[in-house]
C-alpha positions in Angstrom: -14.4 -19.2 15.7 -14.9 -16.0 13.7 -12.3 -16.0 11.0 -10.5 -13.0 9.6 -11.9 -12.1 6.2 -9.0 -11.4 3.8 -8.6 -10.7 0.1 -5.5 -10.9 -2.1 -5.1 -8.1 -4.6 -2.8 -9.0 -7.5 -2.5 -12.6 -8.6 0.7 -12.7 -10.6 3.7 -14.9 -9.8 3.9 -14.0 -6.1 0.2 -13.1 -5.5 -1.0 -16.7 -6.3 1.3 -18.0 -3.6 -0.1 -15.4 -1.1 -3.6 -16.8 -1.9 -2.5 -20.4 -1.3 -0.7 -19.6 2.0 -3.7 -17.6 3.3 -6.1 -20.3 2.3 -4.0 -22.7 4.4 -4.1 -20.5 7.6 -6.8 -21.7 10.0 -7.8 -18.3 11.3 -8.3 -16.9 7.7 -11.4 -16.9 5.5 -10.0 -16.0 2.1 -13.2 -14.4 0.7 -12.0 -12.6 -2.4 -9.4 -12.5 -5.2 -8.7 -9.4 -7.2 -6.8 -9.0 -10.5 -7.3 -6.8 -13.5 -6.9 -10.0 -15.5 -10.1 -11.9 -14.9 -8.8 -15.2 -16.4 -5.8 -15.2 -14.1 -8.0 -14.6 -11.0 -10.4 -17.4 -12.1 -7.4 -19.7 -12.7 -6.1 -19.1 -9.2 -9.6 -19.6 -7.8 -10.0 -22.9 -9.5 -6.7 -24.1 -8.1 -7.8 -23.1 -4.6 -11.0 -25.1 -5.0 -8.9 -28.1 -5.9 -6.4 -27.7 -3.1 -8.4 -26.4 -0.2 -12.1 -26.7 -1.2 -12.7 -23.0 -1.2 -14.1 -20.6 -3.8 -13.4 -17.0 -3.1 -15.3 -14.4 -5.1 -13.4 -13.0 -8.1 -13.1 -9.3 -8.9 -11.3 -7.0 -11.3 -12.0 -3.9 -9.3 -10.5 -3.7 -5.8 -13.0 -1.1 -4.6 -15.8 -3.6 -4.9 -14.5 -5.8 -2.0 -14.4 -3.1 0.7 -17.4 -4.2 2.6 -16.5 -7.9 2.4 -13.1 -7.9 4.1 -11.2 -7.1 7.3 -7.8 -7.0 5.7 -6.0 -7.2 2.4 -2.8 -8.6 1.0 -1.5 -6.3 -1.8 0.8 -8.0 -4.3 0.5 -5.7 -7.3 3.2 -3.8 -9.3 5.0 -1.3 -7.1 3.8 1.7 -9.1 0.2 0.8 -8.0 1.0 0.3 -4.2 0.3 3.9 -3.2 -3.2 4.2 -4.8 -4.4 0.8 -3.6 -2.9 0.8 -0.2 -4.1 4.3 0.6 -7.6 3.4 -0.4 -7.8 0.5 2.2 -5.9 2.3 4.9 -8.2 5.3 4.7 -11.1 2.9 4.8 -9.9 1.5 8.1 -8.6 -1.9 6.8 -5.4 -3.7 7.9 -2.9 -4.0 5.1 -0.1 -6.4 4.2 1.9 -4.8 1.4 4.6 -6.5 -0.5 8.0 -4.7 -0.6 9.0 -2.1 -1.4 6.5 0.3 0.2 6.2 2.4 -3.0 8.4 3.8 -5.8 8.1 7.3 -4.4 9.4 8.3 -1.0 6.8 11.0 -0.2 4.0 8.5 -1.1 5.6 6.0 1.3 5.7 8.5 4.1 2.1 9.4 3.5 1.0 5.7 3.8 2.9 5.2 7.0 1.4 8.4 8.4 -2.1 7.2 7.6 -1.5 3.8 9.2 -0.2 5.4 12.4 -3.1 8.0 12.5 -5.7 5.2 12.0 -3.8 2.8 14.3 -4.0 0.0 11.8 -1.8 -3.1 11.3 0.4 -2.3 8.4 3.0 -4.9 7.6 5.5 -4.8 4.8 6.6 -8.0 3.0 10.3 -8.4 3.9 10.3 -12.2 3.7 14.0 -12.6 4.5 13.3 -11.8 8.1 11.4 -15.0 8.3 14.2 -17.2 7.0 15.4 -19.4 9.8 19.1 -18.8 8.9 18.5 -15.0 9.0 16.8 -15.3 12.4 19.8 -17.1 13.7 22.1 -14.4 12.3 20.2 -11.6 13.9 20.3 -13.3 17.3 24.1 -13.8 17.2 25.6 -10.7 15.7 26.5 -8.1 18.3 28.7 -5.4 16.7 29.3 -5.8 13.0 32.4 -4.3 11.4 31.9 -5.3 7.8 28.8 -6.5 6.0 28.7 -8.0 2.6 25.8 -9.1 0.5 25.3 -10.7 -2.9 21.7 -10.9 -4.2 21.9 -12.1 -7.8 19.2 -13.4 -10.1 18.8 -14.2 -13.8 16.6 -11.9 -15.9 12.8 -12.5 -15.7 10.1 -10.2 -16.9 8.8 -9.3 -13.4 9.1 -6.1 -11.3 10.4 -4.2 -14.3 8.5 -1.1 -13.1 11.3 -0.6 -10.6 15.1 -0.8 -10.6 17.2 -3.5 -9.0 17.7 -1.5 -5.8 14.0 -1.5 -5.0 13.5 -5.0 -6.5 16.3 -6.9 -4.8 18.8 -4.9 -2.8 16.0 -3.5 -0.6 16.0 -6.9 1.3 19.7 -6.4 2.3 19.2 -2.8 3.2 16.5 -3.9 5.6 18.9 -6.4 7.2 21.7 -3.7 7.3 19.3 -1.4 9.1 18.4 -4.1 11.6 22.1 -4.7 12.4 22.9 -1.0 12.6 19.7 0.6 14.1 19.7 4.4 14.2 23.4 4.5 13.2 24.2 7.6 11.0 25.7 7.1 7.6 28.9 9.0 6.7 29.3 8.0 3.1 27.6 6.2 0.2 29.2 5.4 -3.1 27.0 3.5 -5.6 27.3 2.5 -9.2 25.0 0.6 -11.5 24.0 0.1 -15.1 20.8 -0.6 -17.1 21.2 -3.6 -19.5 17.9 -5.3 -20.3 15.7 -2.5 -19.1 15.8 1.3 -19.0 16.5 1.2 -15.2 19.6 0.0 -13.4 19.6 -3.9 -13.5 22.9 -4.3 -11.6 24.0 -2.1 -8.7 26.9 -2.1 -6.2 26.7 0.1 -3.1 29.3 0.9 -0.5 27.9 2.3 2.7 30.1 3.6 5.5 28.6 4.3 8.9 30.0 7.0 11.2 31.3 4.3 13.6 33.3 2.9 10.8 31.2 -0.1 9.9 31.4 -0.7 6.2 28.8 -2.5 3.9 29.4 -3.7 0.4 26.2 -4.7 -1.3 25.7 -6.1 -4.8 22.3 -6.7 -6.4 21.8 -8.0 -10.0 18.8 -9.3 -12.0 21.0 -10.1 -15.1 23.3 -12.8 -13.6 23.7 -16.3 -15.1 23.4 -17.8 -11.6 21.2 -17.1 -8.6 22.9 -16.1 -5.3 21.6 -15.1 -1.9 24.5 -14.6 0.5 24.8 -12.3 3.4 28.0 -12.2 5.4 28.8 -10.3 8.6 32.2 -9.9 10.2 32.8 -8.7 13.8 35.7 -8.9 16.2 36.7 -12.6 16.6 33.9 -14.0 14.4 32.1 -14.0 11.1 28.8 -15.3 9.9 27.4 -16.4 6.5 23.8 -16.8 5.6 22.8 -18.5 2.3 19.0 -18.4 1.9 19.1 -20.4 -1.3 20.6 -23.4 0.5 18.9 -22.4 3.8 22.2 -22.5 5.7 23.8 -20.6 8.5 27.6 -20.7 9.1 29.3 -19.3 12.2 33.1 -19.1 12.5 34.7 -18.0 15.7 38.4 -17.5 16.3 40.2 -19.1 19.3 43.2 -16.9 19.8 44.6 -19.1 22.6 44.9 -22.0 20.2 45.6 -19.9 17.1 42.6 -21.7 15.4 39.0 -21.4 14.9 35.7 -23.2 15.5 33.0 -23.4 12.9 29.4 -24.4 13.1 27.1 -24.9 10.1 23.4 -25.4 10.3 21.1 -26.2 7.4 17.4 -25.6 7.8 15.3 -27.9 5.5 11.7 -27.3 6.8 10.5 -23.7 6.6 7.8 -21.7 4.9 8.8 -18.0 5.3 5.9 -16.7 3.2 3.3 -18.5 5.2 5.0 -17.5 8.5 5.0 -13.8 7.6 1.4 -13.9 6.5 0.5 -15.8 9.7 2.3 -13.2 11.8 0.2 -10.5 10.0 -3.0 -12.4 10.8 -1.9 -12.8 14.4 -1.2 -9.1 14.9 -4.7 -8.3 13.7 -6.4 -10.8 16.0 -4.3 -10.1 19.1 -3.5 -6.4 18.7 0.2 -7.1 18.8 2.7 -5.0 16.8 3.3 -6.3 13.3 6.6 -8.0 12.6 7.8 -5.5 9.9 6.2 -2.0 10.5 5.8 0.7 7.9 8.2 2.9 9.9 10.9 0.2 9.6 10.3 -0.3 5.9 10.5 3.5 5.4 14.0 3.6 6.9 15.3 1.0 4.4 13.4 2.8 1.6 15.1 6.1 2.5 18.5 4.4 2.3 17.5 2.9 -1.0 16.7 6.3 -2.5 20.1 7.6 -1.3 21.7 4.8 -3.2 19.5 5.4 -6.3 20.5 9.0 -6.4 24.2 8.0 -6.3 23.7 5.5 -9.1 21.9 8.1 -11.2 24.6 10.7 -10.6 27.3 8.3 -11.6 25.4 7.1 -14.7 25.1 10.7 -15.9 28.9 10.9 -16.0 29.0 8.1 -18.6 25.9 8.8 -20.6 
């Protein structure tokens, strides 16, 4: 079987996991690792040799791998996404790009336009879509009236080139857009504050759609405790997803008995990162549409930038 030749670009905290998952996918030949820190790339390569018996070539310059690969997984800081992704898309290579698309809306639009023009697989890394509990939620919810999300993390020195909206809240904006496809927004009110960085580290956004559906989203990277909860309420039912405990709760009201029925599922065995990378590989090999397209990611990014503008406007009132 001819395997798909893939490279991972960026071998930091998340990139090293991309390398491990791709090395464990049967249809993949992980041929190259790229990082500006040569020692980090060599460290990851050594671990892959121990775990999987493979020794990808190591590079510090991503342009040197072009003729060696069919596709790339880009896991670099967001501010580098545009330059690196554009290089490979224009060269005719399939690209998996970690979220968010870019830190600039016009650059994101250009990347999507190139991928469509070239008809290339271009998948964005929204890992929450591959959580079993989230899949269950998306199957069950029909007409949400109220959506609430809390995505809280303690402070770590990662992704500090972007604010918490692009870092964390973007996942929940993607899910909101899936639940309210093509629905127009009537009002956004958002507030936030920088604490450990020069960018907002905590943000609360209230989004009201024209049909009345209301969303209340909070994202923080300065919290004492981690939380990943997403709740949806609709007529006669509500649903709670907790991706930290991998649980899905469904509560339905029985008006005839003036009571309710609840069903909770906990999913222990899952590997959403490997699943999303496998889906990317499959789309290249079969010609099927990727699971998370650039166009879809662009919609959540557009919403993110509307929230960012609101946060900035409100911050200026206080500073």
